[in-house]
N, C-alpha and C positions, 0 to 999 in steps of 0.2 A: 599131402597138403592138409594143414589143420582146418577144421570146420570154422565157418564164420558164426555158427550158432553154438550157444552153451546152455544146455538144459540141466538144472539140478535134479529135476524129475519130470516125467511126462504129465501133460495136462489131464484132467478128467476125460473119460471116454464114454460117449453115449452111442446109441444105435438108433438110426432112422430106417424104417421099412416102408417102401412106397407100393401101394396097391392102386393101380392107375385107372380103373374103370369107373365110369359114372353112368347113370341112366339117362343123363342129358348134359350136354356141355353148356354151362352158363355163359351168357354173352359177355360178361365182364372178366371171366377167368383166364389167366395166362399160365396156370399150372399145367404140368404134364398129365393131362387127363384125357381119356379116350372113351368113346361111346361103347357101352356094353353091347355085345353082339346081338342079343335078342331083346333089346330094350323096346318097350312099346311107346316110348316117347322119343320122337325123332330128334336128332341134333338140330339146333337152330342153325339155319344156313342162309337166311335171307336178311340183309341189313336193313330191316324195317321194324320199327317199334311195334307195329301192329302184328308182325309175324312173331316177334319175341313174346308177345302177350298171348298168343294162341297156343294152347296145349292140345295135342291130338286126342288125349283122353283126360278126363277130369281127375286130377290127383286125389281129390277127396273120395272118389269111388274106385280108384285103381287098387288101393290097398297094398299091403306088404307083398302079397304073392306076386302081383304083376311086376314089381320092381326087383325083388330078390331073385326071382327066377330068370331075370334078364342076363345073368352071368352063369353060363352052364357049369355044372359041378366039375366036369372033366377039365375045363379050362382053368378053373380055380386050382384043381389038383396039380395040373401041369405047371402053373405059375408058382405054386408053393414049392414044388420040387426044384424049380429054378432058383428060388430065393435061398433054399438050403444049400444048393450047390455053390451059389455065390458066397454065402457065409463061410463055407468050408474053405473056399479059395482065399478068403481074407484073413483067416485065423493066424497064419504065420506072421502077419504084419503086427499083430497085437498080443503075441504070447506074453503071458504073465501080467497083463493089464486087466483090471477089474472094470466091469460095466457099471456106469453111473445111472443111466436111465434108458427107457425104450419109448419110442414114439412111432405109432403106425398111422401113416397119413396117406392122402390120396389127391385126386380121385375120391371115391367113396368106399372106404374100407368096410363099412357096415354091409356092403353087398356080399361080402364073403361069409360063408357058412361058419357058425361058431365053432364047430368041431375042427375046422381047418385052422382057425385062429388059435385054438387050443394046441393043435399039433405044431404050428409055427412057433408059438412061445415055448413049447416044450423043447423043440430043437435048439432054440436060442439058449435056454437055461442049461441044457445038457453040455453046451460048448462054452458058455461064458458065465454061467451062474446067475443068480438073482441080481437085479440092479441094486447098487448100494443105497440109492435114494429111496428104493422101494416103489418108484413111480413108473407105471406102465400106462401110457396114454394111447387112446385110439380115437380117431375122428369118426363121426357118425352123421348121417343125413336124416332129418326128420321124415323124409319121404320113404326111407327104408326101415322105419320103426315097427317093431313088433315086440311085445313084452317078453316072449320066450327067447327071442333073438338077443335082446339086451341081457337077459339072465344068462344066456350061454356065453356071452363075452365076459361077463363077470366071473363065471366059473372057470373060464380059461385063464384068468389071472389079470385081466385088464382091471385097473382100479381107478383110472381117471378117464372120463369120457368128454370129448370136445365136440359139441353139437353145432353144426353150421346152420343156425336159425336165420341169421341176417336181418330179419324183421318179423314182427308179429302182426303186421298189417297185410291183409290179403291183397290189397291193391298194389302195395309196394313189392310183395313177393312176386306178383304177376309181372310187374314191370322189370323185375330182375331175372325173369325166366326160370325161377325156382320150381321144383316139381312138387313141393309140399305147400300146405296152406296153414293158416293160423291154428286150427284145431289140431292138426298133426304135430305142429311144433310144441304146443302146450302138452300134449299127451307124451311126446318123446322126452321132454325135459322133466316132467313129473316122474316118469318111470326111472329116468337116469338118476335123479336126486334120491329116490328111494333105494336104488341098487348100488350106487358107486360112492366111494369115499370123496372123490373130487369130481366136480362137473363144471366145465367151461361152456359158456354160451358165446358164440361169435355173433356180433351185431355189426351191421354197416350203417353209416349215417351219411347225410348229404345225398340222399337217394332222389331219383326223378320226382319232381314236384313236392318234395318233402319240406315241411316247415319245422320250426323249433318244437312246437307242441307235439307233433307226430313223432319226432325223434325221441323226445322225453318219454312219450308213452311206451316206446319200445324198451327203454332202460327201466322204467317203472315195472313193466311186466316181468322183465328178466329178474329184477330184484325180488319181486313178490314170489318167484318160483324157488327161491332159496338156493341158487347156485353158489359155488364157492369162488368162481372166477368169471370175469367178463373180459372179452377181447373186443375193443371198440375201434373199428376201422372206417376210415373215410373211403367212400366209393371213388376209385380213380380209374381213368381210362388208360389201360395198359396196352402197349403196342401189340399188334397181331391178334386182337380180339374183335368180336363183332361190334362192341360198343365203341372201340377206337375208330372203326370204319364209319359208323353212323351213331355219333354220340346222342344219348337221350337228353331231354331238357333237365339240367341240373340246377340246384340253387346257385344264386350269384355269390360272389366272394364274401360280401358282407353277411349274407345269410349263413354261408358256410361257417364263418368264424363264430357267429352267434350259436349255431347248432353245436359246434365242437366244444365251445366253452360250457354250454348248458349240459351236454351229456356227461362231460368230465366231472363237472360240479355235482351232478345228480348221483353219479357212481360213488364219489367220495363221501357225500352226505349219507349215503346208504351203508357206509362202513367198508367200502372197498378202497384199498390203498393202491394208488398208481405207482407202479414200480418200473415201468417201461413206457415208451411213447404210447403204445396202444393196449397195454396190459394192466388190468386192475384185479386185485385179489383181496379176499378177506384175510385178516392176519393169520399167518401160518399156512396159507394155501397158494403160495406162488408156484408157478410151473418150473420145476427143477430142470426139466429138459431144455426149455427155452433159455433159462438162466445160463445154462452151459454154453449154448450158442453165443449169447451176448457177451459172455465172459471169455470168448475165444478158446473154449475147450475143443477137444477133438470129438469127431463122430464118424462112425462107419455109416455107409449108405448102401442099402440093398434094394434092388428092384429097378424097373425101367425108369430111366431118367434121374435116378437118385444121385445126390452129391455127397461127397465125403471130404473130410479134412483130417489128415493123419500126420502126427509129428513123429519124427525119427531122431536119433541122437545128432544127426548132422544136417537135417533139412525138414521142411514142412511141405507136404504135398496136398493138392486138391485133386479129387477124382470126379469124373462124370460118367455115368453109364448111358447106354443106348436108350433113346427116348421111346422108341416104338416097342410095345410089349411083345409082339410076335418075334421081332428081331432079337430082343433081349433073351427070350426063352430059347430060341434056336442056338444062339451063341453059347448060352450056359449049358445046353444039352451037348454041345460039341466041345465042352471043357475049355472053350476060349474065354478070355477075359474081355468083355465088351466095355473096356475102360478107356477114357482119355485122362491121362495123368499129367499134371503140371506142377513143377516145383516152384514155390514162391521165392522170388528174388528177395534178398535182404532189404532192398530199397522199398519193396512193396509192403513190408510188415507194419510200419507205422499206420498206414491207411487201413489195411486189413483189420488191424486190432481196433482202431478207433471207430471204424464204420459200425462195429457192433457195440463196443463198450460205452460209447457216448450216448446210446439210446437209453441207458439205465438211469432212472431218476436219482438214485442214491449215489451214483458214480461207482467207480471201481478203484481198488488199491493200485497205486502206480507200480507196486511190486509185481503185479500180474503181467505187465509188459515184459519184464525181465524173465519171469517164470515161464510164460506161455509163448513168447517169441524168441527166447534164447538170445536176446540182444540187450545192450546196456541202455539206460535211460537217456544217455547223451544223444541217441538217435532221434529223440523227440524234441530236443531243446529249441531248435529254431522255430518249428511251427507252434510249440507251446508258448514261446515268448510272444509270437504274433497274436495268438488267441487271447493271451492275458492282456496285451496292450489294447485289444479291441473290446475287452470286457465280455468275451464269449465263454470263458472258462473260469471256474472258481480258483481262488488263491490258496485253498486249503492244502497244507503240506501232506504229502503222501496219498493224495486222492486226485483222480481225474473226474471232474464233474462239471457239466455245462452250467452256466448261469441261466437265469430266466431268459435273457436275451439270446444266449447260446442255443437253448432249446427251440426258440422261435426261428432261428436261422441255422438249424442243425446241419442242413446240407452244406452250407458255406463253411461251417466249422469243420466238418469231416473232411472236406476237400483241401483244407489247409495241410493235411497230413499226406496228401498225394506226393509221390516222388517228383521232384522238379527235374 
């Protein structure tokens, strides 16, 4: 039976590696993260803001040693071996394909020893070569900062550090349940900027009791530190988090809009180009790994709970790994593949593609749908016509790009491409 998909070539292929442990589970976080076995900061488990704000030891005095040593070295080694076994099992799927970028996320990857990150990246390079874009990103938490540690990650080959600052205000950090304080955030970013070619700062806005001036102060501080990239996220109440069960007092809708407009404007005036809904970069410093996601490229996923999207000549598959680190390691040690695999139906592809592509401020070439979904543009004609009629998408030939109205109602625009 002939395939319903037609690929002239495979999409770019990136690699995501998930390191799942944290020294403390943040009350807003819905990522697959788990408390480090020997963490001195207990996981927040009581849905009261007063409990969120109480830290069992003072982060300013805990230091790197208390946090880094919360993840035993033998556990790190065992997990590293599982990652490499996982990678070896995936290689037959992508023979002959070149790696575009690498992203090590979490959890808190900076809990891992630099020498093990070096070994991990060495194993990847031996099997897949250096990434074509040259970009190797790693996430880091200011609470696990130490100069020698950051130097070790740089020597291992990491050249882009993404630091989860969230805020430079001690009171807002406390309200968010973060393990670091302003001083640690400043020290971590300054060290990163001195060591790494690319540095991203994650900031959240619309925080509990936050006003416009406070949000702008965070952006101004990030700009002053000379990072190359800013990720500006609105704090949202995600299902199955502590904040969802007991929401903190957030700014009202009018204040939220004022804050968002102000921080976006401030970032742009400081020379950062907005190229995606929440991503701002200095010219020439856009995150290549995330651009591959948004452009519906392929990516391998290694580690507990990691997701993957892989194209084959006749299908596109999504994979999900076991979320629990211990179960993941046990299954990899048994040479089992702890995967859930799902083949995307042809009727799902318009939504899957547009869910990502329409987030890009500059739009994407319409040819990418043909190239990366293996389907003709005629699959999109009905929803495109509807979006054009409502003024939600630009009329530029050869380009899919939301209008200003389309970005304002992006969820509605994306949903137009759902299979009826």
